[in-house]
N, CA, C and O atoms as a GROMACS GRO file, in nm:
protein
  496
    1UNK      N    1   9.185  32.113  13.305
    1UNK     CA    2   9.068  32.031  13.328
    1UNK      C    3   8.947  32.116  13.292
    1UNK      O    4   8.930  32.229  13.340
    2UNK      N    5   8.864  32.062  13.209
    2UNK     CA    6   8.743  32.132  13.167
    2UNK      C    7   8.622  32.056  13.218
    2UNK      O    8   8.622  31.933  13.221
    3UNK      N    9   8.519  32.130  13.258
    3UNK     CA   10   8.399  32.066  13.310
    3UNK      C   11   8.279  32.114  13.229
    3UNK      O   12   8.253  32.235  13.222
    4UNK      N   13   8.204  32.020  13.169
    4UNK     CA   14   8.083  32.051  13.094
    4UNK      C   15   7.966  31.980  13.159
    4UNK      O   16   7.933  31.868  13.121
    5UNK      N   17   7.904  32.042  13.256
    5UNK     CA   18   7.791  31.980  13.322
    5UNK      C   19   7.832  31.858  13.399
    5UNK      O   20   7.895  31.866  13.504
    6UNK      N   21   7.794  31.740  13.343
    6UNK     CA   22   7.823  31.614  13.411
    6UNK      C   23   7.954  31.550  13.363
    6UNK      O   24   8.010  31.467  13.434
    7UNK      N   25   8.000  31.588  13.249
    7UNK     CA   26   8.121  31.526  13.194
    7UNK      C   27   8.245  31.606  13.235
    7UNK      O   28   8.246  31.729  13.231
    8UNK      N   29   8.347  31.534  13.275
    8UNK     CA   30   8.473  31.598  13.311
    8UNK      C   31   8.580  31.544  13.217
    8UNK      O   32   8.593  31.423  13.199
    9UNK      N   33   8.655  31.634  13.160
    9UNK     CA   34   8.760  31.595  13.066
    9UNK      C   35   8.895  31.625  13.130
    9UNK      O   36   8.923  31.738  13.168
   10UNK      N   37   8.977  31.523  13.141
   10UNK     CA   38   9.110  31.536  13.201
   10UNK      C   39   9.212  31.505  13.093
   10UNK      O   40   9.208  31.399  13.030
   11UNK      N   41   9.304  31.598  13.072
   11UNK     CA   42   9.406  31.573  12.970
   11UNK      C   43   9.544  31.575  13.037
   11UNK      O   44   9.580  31.668  13.109
   12UNK      N   45   9.619  31.469  13.009
   12UNK     CA   46   9.756  31.459  13.059
   12UNK      C   47   9.846  31.452  12.938
   12UNK      O   48   9.828  31.368  12.850
   13UNK      N   49   9.942  31.541  12.933
   13UNK     CA   50  10.028  31.546  12.816
   13UNK      C   51  10.125  31.429  12.813
   13UNK      O   52  10.150  31.364  12.915
   14UNK      N   53  10.176  31.403  12.697
   14UNK     CA   54  10.273  31.295  12.680
   14UNK      C   55  10.399  31.323  12.759
   14UNK      O   56  10.460  31.231  12.814
   15UNK      N   57  10.439  31.448  12.766
   15UNK     CA   58  10.558  31.486  12.843
   15UNK      C   59  10.542  31.456  12.991
   15UNK      O   60  10.637  31.412  13.055
   16UNK      N   61  10.424  31.478  13.045
   16UNK     CA   62  10.399  31.448  13.186
   16UNK      C   63  10.407  31.298  13.212
   16UNK      O   64  10.466  31.255  13.310
   17UNK      N   65  10.347  31.220  13.123
   17UNK     CA   66  10.355  31.074  13.136
   17UNK      C   67  10.500  31.026  13.125
   17UNK      O   68  10.542  30.938  13.200
   18UNK      N   69  10.573  31.083  13.032
   18UNK     CA   70  10.713  31.045  13.013
   18UNK      C   71  10.795  31.078  13.137
   18UNK      O   72  10.879  30.998  13.180
   19UNK      N   73  10.772  31.196  13.195
   19UNK     CA   74  10.843  31.233  13.318
   19UNK      C   75  10.809  31.138  13.433
   19UNK      O   76  10.897  31.098  13.508
   20UNK      N   77  10.683  31.103  13.447
   20UNK     CA   78  10.642  31.011  13.554
   20UNK      C   79  10.709  30.875  13.537
   20UNK      O   80  10.756  30.816  13.634
   21UNK      N   81  10.712  30.826  13.414
   21UNK     CA   82  10.776  30.697  13.387
   21UNK      C   83  10.926  30.706  13.415
   21UNK      O   84  10.984  30.613  13.472
   22UNK      N   85  10.990  30.816  13.376
   22UNK     CA   86  11.132  30.833  13.402
   22UNK      C   87  11.162  30.840  13.551
   22UNK      O   88  11.262  30.783  13.597
   23UNK      N   89  11.078  30.908  13.628
   23UNK     CA   90  11.097  30.915  13.773
   23UNK      C   91  11.082  30.776  13.834
   23UNK      O   92  11.162  30.738  13.920
   24UNK      N   93  10.982  30.701  13.790
   24UNK     CA   94  10.965  30.565  13.841
   24UNK      C   95  11.083  30.475  13.805
   24UNK      O   96  11.128  30.395  13.887
   25UNK      N   97  11.135  30.489  13.683
   25UNK     CA   98  11.252  30.412  13.643
   25UNK      C   99  11.375  30.450  13.725
   25UNK      O  100  11.454  30.364  13.762
   26UNK      N  101  11.391  30.579  13.754
   26UNK     CA  102  11.503  30.624  13.836
   26UNK      C  103  11.494  30.570  13.977
   26UNK      O  104  11.594  30.526  14.033
   27UNK      N  105  11.375  30.572  14.036
   27UNK     CA  106  11.355  30.517  14.170
   27UNK      C  107  11.384  30.368  14.170
   27UNK      O  108  11.449  30.317  14.261
   28UNK      N  109  11.336  30.297  14.070
   28UNK     CA  110  11.361  30.153  14.060
   28UNK      C  111  11.510  30.124  14.045
   28UNK      O  112  11.563  30.034  14.109
   29UNK      N  113  11.579  30.202  13.960
   29UNK     CA  114  11.722  30.183  13.939
   29UNK      C  115  11.800  30.209  14.067
   29UNK      O  116  11.891  30.133  14.100
   30UNK      N  117  11.766  30.315  14.140
   30UNK     CA  118  11.834  30.342  14.267
   30UNK      C  119  11.806  30.232  14.369
   30UNK      O  120  11.892  30.200  14.450
   31UNK      N  121  11.687  30.176  14.365
   31UNK     CA  122  11.656  30.065  14.455
   31UNK      C  123  11.740  29.942  14.422
   31UNK      O  124  11.787  29.872  14.512
   32UNK      N  125  11.760  29.918  14.293
   32UNK     CA  126  11.838  29.802  14.250
   32UNK      C  127  11.985  29.818  14.291
   32UNK      O  128  12.048  29.721  14.333
   33UNK      N  129  12.039  29.938  14.279
   33UNK     CA  130  12.181  29.959  14.311
   33UNK      C  131  12.200  30.022  14.449
   33UNK      O  132  12.302  30.088  14.472
   34UNK      N  133  12.106  30.003  14.539
   34UNK     CA  134  12.113  30.069  14.670
   34UNK      C  135  12.237  30.030  14.749
   34UNK      O  136  12.291  30.113  14.822
   35UNK      N  137  12.283  29.906  14.737
   35UNK     CA  138  12.404  29.865  14.809
   35UNK      C  139  12.526  29.942  14.760
   35UNK      O  140  12.608  29.987  14.839
   36UNK      N  141  12.536  29.957  14.630
   36UNK     CA  142  12.647  30.032  14.573
   36UNK      C  143  12.640  30.179  14.614
   36UNK      O  144  12.742  30.240  14.645
   37UNK      N  145  12.520  30.235  14.615
   37UNK     CA  146  12.503  30.375  14.656
   37UNK      C  147  12.545  30.392  14.802
   37UNK      O  148  12.610  30.491  14.836
   38UNK      N  149  12.509  30.297  14.888
   38UNK     CA  150  12.548  30.307  15.028
   38UNK      C  151  12.699  30.296  15.046
   38UNK      O  152  12.756  30.365  15.130
   39UNK      N  153  12.764  30.210  14.969
   39UNK     CA  154  12.910  30.198  14.976
   39UNK      C  155  12.976  30.328  14.932
   39UNK      O  156  13.071  30.374  14.995
   40UNK      N  157  12.927  30.386  14.824
   40UNK     CA  158  12.984  30.511  14.775
   40UNK      C  159  12.963  30.623  14.877
   40UNK      O  160  13.054  30.701  14.902
   41UNK      N  161  12.845  30.630  14.936
   41UNK     CA  162  12.820  30.733  15.038
   41UNK      C  163  12.908  30.713  15.160
   41UNK      O  164  12.958  30.810  15.216
   42UNK      N  165  12.928  30.589  15.202
   42UNK     CA  166  13.017  30.562  15.315
   42UNK      C  167  13.160  30.603  15.281
   42UNK      O  168  13.231  30.658  15.365
   43UNK      N  169  13.204  30.576  15.159
   43UNK     CA  170  13.338  30.615  15.117
   43UNK      C  171  13.355  30.766  15.117
   43UNK      O  172  13.460  30.818  15.156
   44UNK      N  173  13.252  30.837  15.075
   44UNK     CA  174  13.258  30.984  15.075
   44UNK      C  175  13.266  31.036  15.218
   44UNK      O  176  13.342  31.130  15.245
   45UNK      N  177  13.190  30.977  15.308
   45UNK     CA  178  13.193  31.021  15.448
   45UNK      C  179  13.330  30.994  15.510
   45UNK      O  180  13.384  31.080  15.579
   46UNK      N  181  13.386  30.876  15.485
   46UNK     CA  182  13.518  30.844  15.540
   46UNK      C  183  13.625  30.935  15.480
   46UNK      O  184  13.711  30.984  15.552
   47UNK      N  185  13.619  30.958  15.350
   47UNK     CA  186  13.717  31.047  15.286
   47UNK      C  187  13.706  31.189  15.341
   47UNK      O  188  13.807  31.256  15.360
   48UNK      N  189  13.585  31.234  15.365
   48UNK     CA  190  13.566  31.368  15.422
   48UNK      C  191  13.618  31.374  15.565
   48UNK      O  192  13.668  31.478  15.608
   49UNK      N  193  13.605  31.265  15.638
   49UNK     CA  194  13.650  31.264  15.777
   49UNK      C  195  13.801  31.265  15.789
   49UNK      O  196  13.855  31.327  15.881
   50UNK      N  197  13.871  31.199  15.698
   50UNK     CA  198  14.017  31.194  15.709
   50UNK      C  199  14.086  31.306  15.633
   50UNK      O  200  14.208  31.320  15.643
   51UNK      N  201  14.013  31.386  15.559
   51UNK     CA  202  14.073  31.493  15.480
   51UNK      C  203  14.150  31.594  15.565
   51UNK      O  204  14.260  31.631  15.526
   52UNK      N  205  14.098  31.642  15.679
   52UNK     CA  206  14.175  31.740  15.757
   52UNK      C  207  14.310  31.684  15.806
   52UNK      O  208  14.411  31.754  15.801
   53UNK      N  209  14.311  31.560  15.852
   53UNK     CA  210  14.438  31.501  15.898
   53UNK      C  211  14.534  31.482  15.781
   53UNK      O  212  14.654  31.503  15.796
   54UNK      N  213  14.482  31.443  15.666
   54UNK     CA  214  14.567  31.426  15.548
   54UNK      C  215  14.623  31.561  15.503
   54UNK      O  216  14.740  31.569  15.466
   55UNK      N  217  14.542  31.664  15.506
   55UNK     CA  218  14.589  31.798  15.468
   55UNK      C  219  14.697  31.846  15.565
   55UNK      O  220  14.793  31.911  15.523
   56UNK      N  221  14.681  31.817  15.693
   56UNK     CA  222  14.782  31.854  15.792
   56UNK      C  223  14.914  31.784  15.762
   56UNK      O  224  15.020  31.847  15.768
   57UNK      N  225  14.909  31.656  15.732
   57UNK     CA  226  15.031  31.583  15.699
   57UNK      C  227  15.091  31.631  15.567
   57UNK      O  228  15.213  31.628  15.550
   58UNK      N  229  15.007  31.675  15.473
   58UNK     CA  230  15.058  31.729  15.347
   58UNK      C  231  15.137  31.857  15.371
   58UNK      O  232  15.234  31.884  15.300
   59UNK      N  233  15.098  31.936  15.469
   59UNK     CA  234  15.172  32.059  15.501
   59UNK      C  235  15.311  32.027  15.554
   59UNK      O  236  15.403  32.108  15.540
   60UNK      N  237  15.328  31.910  15.614
   60UNK     CA  238  15.459  31.867  15.662
   60UNK      C  239  15.532  31.783  15.557
   60UNK      O  240  15.621  31.704  15.590
   61UNK      N  241  15.495  31.801  15.433
   61UNK     CA  242  15.559  31.739  15.317
   61UNK      C  243  15.549  31.586  15.315
   61UNK      O  244  15.640  31.519  15.265
   62UNK      N  245  15.442  31.533  15.368
   62UNK     CA  246  15.414  31.391  15.355
   62UNK      C  247  15.321  31.376  15.234
   62UNK      O  248  15.218  31.443  15.227
   63UNK      N  249  15.357  31.289  15.141
   63UNK     CA  250  15.274  31.272  15.021
   63UNK      C  251  15.136  31.218  15.060
   63UNK      O  252  15.117  31.166  15.170
   64UNK      N  253  15.043  31.231  14.968
   64UNK     CA  254  14.903  31.200  14.999
   64UNK      C  255  14.881  31.052  15.034
   64UNK      O  256  14.816  31.022  15.134
   65UNK      N  257  14.932  30.960  14.954
   65UNK     CA  258  14.909  30.818  14.981
   65UNK      C  259  14.966  30.774  15.116
   65UNK      O  260  14.895  30.710  15.193
   66UNK      N  261  15.092  30.806  15.147
   66UNK     CA  262  15.140  30.769  15.281
   66UNK      C  263  15.063  30.839  15.393
   66UNK      O  264  15.044  30.782  15.501
   67UNK      N  265  15.018  30.961  15.368
   67UNK     CA  266  14.940  31.032  15.470
   67UNK      C  267  14.807  30.962  15.496
   67UNK      O  268  14.767  30.945  15.611
   68UNK      N  269  14.740  30.921  15.390
   68UNK     CA  270  14.612  30.850  15.405
   68UNK      C  271  14.633  30.717  15.476
   68UNK      O  272  14.557  30.681  15.565
   69UNK      N  273  14.737  30.644  15.435
   69UNK     CA  274  14.766  30.515  15.500
   69UNK      C  275  14.798  30.535  15.648
   69UNK      O  276  14.756  30.456  15.732
   70UNK      N  277  14.874  30.639  15.680
   70UNK     CA  278  14.907  30.667  15.819
   70UNK      C  279  14.782  30.700  15.900
   70UNK      O  280  14.766  30.654  16.013
   71UNK      N  281  14.693  30.780  15.843
   71UNK     CA  282  14.569  30.814  15.913
   71UNK      C  283  14.485  30.689  15.936
   71UNK      O  284  14.428  30.671  16.044
   72UNK      N  285  14.476  30.602  15.834
   72UNK     CA  286  14.401  30.477  15.851
   72UNK      C  287  14.464  30.389  15.959
   72UNK      O  288  14.393  30.334  16.043
   73UNK      N  289  14.596  30.374  15.956
   73UNK     CA  290  14.663  30.290  16.056
   73UNK      C  291  14.645  30.344  16.197
   73UNK      O  292  14.621  30.268  16.290
   74UNK      N  293  14.656  30.475  16.213
   74UNK     CA  294  14.636  30.535  16.346
   74UNK      C  295  14.491  30.516  16.391
   74UNK      O  296  14.466  30.485  16.507
   75UNK      N  297  14.396  30.534  16.300
   75UNK     CA  298  14.254  30.515  16.334
   75UNK      C  299  14.226  30.371  16.374
   75UNK      O  300  14.156  30.346  16.472
   76UNK      N  301  14.279  30.277  16.298
   76UNK     CA  302  14.259  30.136  16.331
   76UNK      C  303  14.326  30.103  16.464
   76UNK      O  304  14.271  30.026  16.544
   77UNK      N  305  14.444  30.160  16.488
   77UNK     CA  306  14.511  30.138  16.616
   77UNK      C  307  14.432  30.191  16.734
   77UNK      O  308  14.424  30.127  16.839
   78UNK      N  309  14.373  30.309  16.717
   78UNK     CA  310  14.290  30.366  16.825
   78UNK      C  311  14.168  30.278  16.851
   78UNK      O  312  14.135  30.251  16.966
   79UNK      N  313  14.102  30.234  16.744
   79UNK     CA  314  13.986  30.146  16.762
   79UNK      C  315  14.024  30.013  16.827
   79UNK      O  316  13.951  29.962  16.912
   80UNK      N  317  14.138  29.958  16.786
   80UNK     CA  318  14.183  29.832  16.846
   80UNK      C  319  14.217  29.852  16.993
   80UNK      O  320  14.187  29.766  17.076
   81UNK      N  321  14.279  29.964  17.026
   81UNK     CA  322  14.310  29.993  17.166
   81UNK      C  323  14.184  30.009  17.250
   81UNK      O  324  14.177  29.958  17.362
   82UNK      N  325  14.086  30.080  17.197
   82UNK     CA  326  13.959  30.093  17.269
   82UNK      C  327  13.894  29.957  17.290
   82UNK      O  328  13.844  29.928  17.398
   83UNK      N  329  13.896  29.876  17.187
   83UNK     CA  330  13.839  29.742  17.197
   83UNK      C  331  13.914  29.660  17.302
   83UNK      O  332  13.852  29.592  17.383
   84UNK      N  333  14.047  29.667  17.300
   84UNK     CA  334  14.129  29.588  17.391
   84UNK      C  335  14.109  29.631  17.537
   84UNK      O  336  14.105  29.547  17.626
   85UNK      N  337  14.095  29.761  17.561
   85UNK     CA  338  14.086  29.810  17.699
   85UNK      C  339  13.944  29.818  17.752
   85UNK      O  340  13.924  29.820  17.874
   86UNK      N  341  13.844  29.822  17.666
   86UNK     CA  342  13.706  29.837  17.713
   86UNK      C  343  13.625  29.709  17.712
   86UNK      O  344  13.544  29.687  17.802
   87UNK      N  345  13.644  29.624  17.614
   87UNK     CA  346  13.559  29.506  17.601
   87UNK      C  347  13.583  29.402  17.711
   87UNK      O  348  13.485  29.354  17.768
   88UNK      N  349  13.706  29.365  17.745
   88UNK     CA  350  13.723  29.265  17.852
   88UNK      C  351  13.663  29.307  17.987
   88UNK      O  352  13.596  29.225  18.050
   89UNK      N  353  13.685  29.431  18.035
   89UNK     CA  354  13.618  29.468  18.160
   89UNK      C  355  13.466  29.470  18.148
   89UNK      O  356  13.395  29.436  18.243
   90UNK      N  357  13.416  29.509  18.033
   90UNK     CA  358  13.272  29.510  18.012
   90UNK      C  359  13.216  29.369  18.018
   90UNK      O  360  13.111  29.347  18.078
   91UNK      N  361  13.284  29.274  17.957
   91UNK     CA  362  13.239  29.135  17.962
   91UNK      C  363  13.248  29.078  18.103
   91UNK      O  364  13.160  29.003  18.145
   92UNK      N  365  13.352  29.114  18.176
   92UNK     CA  366  13.366  29.068  18.315
   92UNK      C  367  13.253  29.123  18.401
   92UNK      O  368  13.193  29.049  18.479
   93UNK      N  369  13.224  29.252  18.386
   93UNK     CA  370  13.115  29.312  18.464
   93UNK      C  371  12.980  29.251  18.427
   93UNK      O  372  12.898  29.226  18.515
   94UNK      N  373  12.957  29.227  18.299
   94UNK     CA  374  12.831  29.166  18.257
   94UNK      C  375  12.819  29.025  18.312
   94UNK      O  376  12.711  28.984  18.355
   95UNK      N  377  12.928  28.951  18.313
   95UNK     CA  378  12.926  28.815  18.368
   95UNK      C  379  12.898  28.818  18.518
   95UNK      O  380  12.820  28.736  18.568
   96UNK      N  381  12.962  28.910  18.590
   96UNK     CA  382  12.937  28.923  18.734
   96UNK      C  383  12.792  28.960  18.762
   96UNK      O  384  12.730  28.907  18.854
   97UNK      N  385  12.739  29.051  18.682
   97UNK     CA  386  12.600  29.093  18.701
   97UNK      C  387  12.504  28.976  18.676
   97UNK      O  388  12.412  28.954  18.755
   98UNK      N  389  12.527  28.902  18.568
   98UNK     CA  390  12.439  28.789  18.538
   98UNK      C  391  12.449  28.680  18.644
   98UNK      O  392  12.351  28.611  18.671
   99UNK      N  393  12.566  28.665  18.705
   99UNK     CA  394  12.581  28.566  18.812
   99UNK      C  395  12.507  28.610  18.938
   99UNK      O  396  12.463  28.525  19.016
  100UNK      N  397  12.493  28.741  18.960
  100UNK     CA  398  12.428  28.789  19.082
  100UNK      C  399  12.278  28.817  19.063
  100UNK      O  400  12.211  28.853  19.159
  101UNK      N  401  12.226  28.802  18.943
  101UNK     CA  402  12.083  28.827  18.919
  101UNK      C  403  11.994  28.738  19.005
  101UNK      O  404  11.896  28.790  19.060
  102UNK      N  405  12.019  28.609  19.021
  102UNK     CA  406  11.931  28.529  19.107
  102UNK      C  407  11.924  28.581  19.251
  102UNK      O  408  11.818  28.577  19.313
  103UNK      N  409  12.036  28.628  19.304
  103UNK     CA  410  12.034  28.683  19.441
  103UNK      C  411  11.950  28.810  19.446
  103UNK      O  412  11.877  28.832  19.543
  104UNK      N  413  11.959  28.893  19.343
  104UNK     CA  414  11.876  29.014  19.338
  104UNK      C  415  11.728  28.978  19.330
  104UNK      O  416  11.644  29.042  19.393
  105UNK      N  417  11.696  28.876  19.252
  105UNK     CA  418  11.555  28.837  19.237
  105UNK      C  419  11.499  28.779  19.367
  105UNK      O  420  11.380  28.795  19.394
  106UNK      N  421  11.582  28.714  19.447
  106UNK     CA  422  11.535  28.662  19.575
  106UNK      C  423  11.505  28.774  19.673
  106UNK      O  424  11.412  28.763  19.754
  107UNK      N  425  11.581  28.883  19.667
  107UNK     CA  426  11.560  28.996  19.759
  107UNK      C  427  11.455  29.094  19.707
  107UNK      O  428  11.419  29.187  19.779
  108UNK      N  429  11.406  29.075  19.588
  108UNK     CA  430  11.311  29.169  19.528
  108UNK      C  431  11.183  29.184  19.608
  108UNK      O  432  11.138  29.298  19.622
  109UNK      N  433  11.119  29.080  19.661
  109UNK     CA  434  10.996  29.100  19.738
  109UNK      C  435  11.017  29.185  19.863
  109UNK      O  436  10.922  29.251  19.907
  110UNK      N  437  11.134  29.187  19.921
  110UNK     CA  438  11.160  29.270  20.040
  110UNK      C  439  11.157  29.418  20.006
  110UNK      O  440  11.138  29.500  20.096
  111UNK      N  441  11.174  29.456  19.881
  111UNK     CA  442  11.174  29.595  19.841
  111UNK      C  443  11.034  29.647  19.808
  111UNK      O  444  11.017  29.764  19.776
  112UNK      N  445  10.933  29.561  19.815
  112UNK     CA  446  10.798  29.599  19.776
  112UNK      C  447  10.732  29.676  19.890
  112UNK      O  448  10.710  29.619  19.996
  113UNK      N  449  10.699  29.804  19.869
  113UNK     CA  450  10.636  29.883  19.975
  113UNK      C  451  10.490  29.842  20.000
  113UNK      O  452  10.434  29.875  20.104
  114UNK      N  453  10.428  29.770  19.907
  114UNK     CA  454  10.288  29.730  19.924
  114UNK      C  455  10.276  29.596  19.995
  114UNK      O  456  10.164  29.550  20.021
  115UNK      N  457  10.387  29.533  20.027
  115UNK     CA  458  10.385  29.403  20.095
  115UNK      C  459  10.311  29.417  20.228
  115UNK      O  460  10.345  29.502  20.309
  116UNK      N  461  10.212  29.334  20.248
  116UNK     CA  462  10.136  29.336  20.373
  116UNK      C  463  10.015  29.429  20.369
  116UNK      O  464   9.933  29.425  20.461
  117UNK      N  465  10.001  29.511  20.266
  117UNK     CA  466   9.884  29.600  20.260
  117UNK      C  467   9.765  29.525  20.202
  117UNK      O  468   9.780  29.421  20.138
  118UNK      N  469   9.647  29.578  20.226
  118UNK     CA  470   9.524  29.516  20.178
  118UNK      C  471   9.520  29.517  20.025
  118UNK      O  472   9.475  29.420  19.964
  119UNK      N  473   9.564  29.623  19.965
  119UNK     CA  474   9.564  29.635  19.820
  119UNK      C  475   9.652  29.526  19.757
  119UNK      O  476   9.613  29.468  19.656
  120UNK      N  477   9.766  29.499  19.815
  120UNK     CA  478   9.858  29.398  19.762
  120UNK      C  479   9.795  29.259  19.769
  120UNK      O  480   9.811  29.180  19.676
  121UNK      N  481   9.724  29.229  19.878
  121UNK     CA  482   9.663  29.097  19.895
  121UNK      C  483   9.547  29.077  19.798
  121UNK      O  484   9.526  28.966  19.749
  122UNK      N  485   9.471  29.183  19.769
  122UNK     CA  486   9.357  29.171  19.679
  122UNK      C  487   9.401  29.157  19.533
  122UNK      O  488   9.329  29.097  19.453
  123UNK      N  489   9.515  29.211  19.498
  123UNK     CA  490   9.556  29.206  19.358
  123UNK      C  491   9.614  29.072  19.318
  123UNK      O  492   9.632  29.047  19.199
  124UNK      N  493   9.643  28.983  19.413
  124UNK     CA  494   9.699  28.851  19.379
  124UNK      C  495   9.596  28.762  19.328
  124UNK      O  496   9.625  28.647  19.295
   0.00000   0.00000   0.00000
C-alpha cells in the first residue's frame, strides 16, 4: 500500500483474488455437501470406536467381517437391553409424578415462609 498525500493506492494481486474465490467456493461446496460430510464423520467415529473390539477378536482368529458384525450385534443388544429395562420404569415414574402434580400445587402455599407477613400482603 502506497500513500501519496491524499491519494491511497491499494493493489491486490490476481493470485490473492483467485485464492479468495477458491476459499469461498470451497466453503460453499462444503455447505452443499454438509450432510454427506456429517455421515462420513459419523462413520469414522463409529469405526474408530469398534476398532479395539474388532482387533481383539482378530487376535482370537475371528475374521474381520464376522468380528465387526458381532460387535455391532452386541452393541445393539446392549442398547436394546438398556431401553427395555430403563424406559418403562422411567415412563411409570413420570406418569406417577404428573398425576401427583395437582396435589403438590395445592400444598404449595403452605410452604411459603412469607405467608402472613406484611411484605407478602403488600406484594399482591
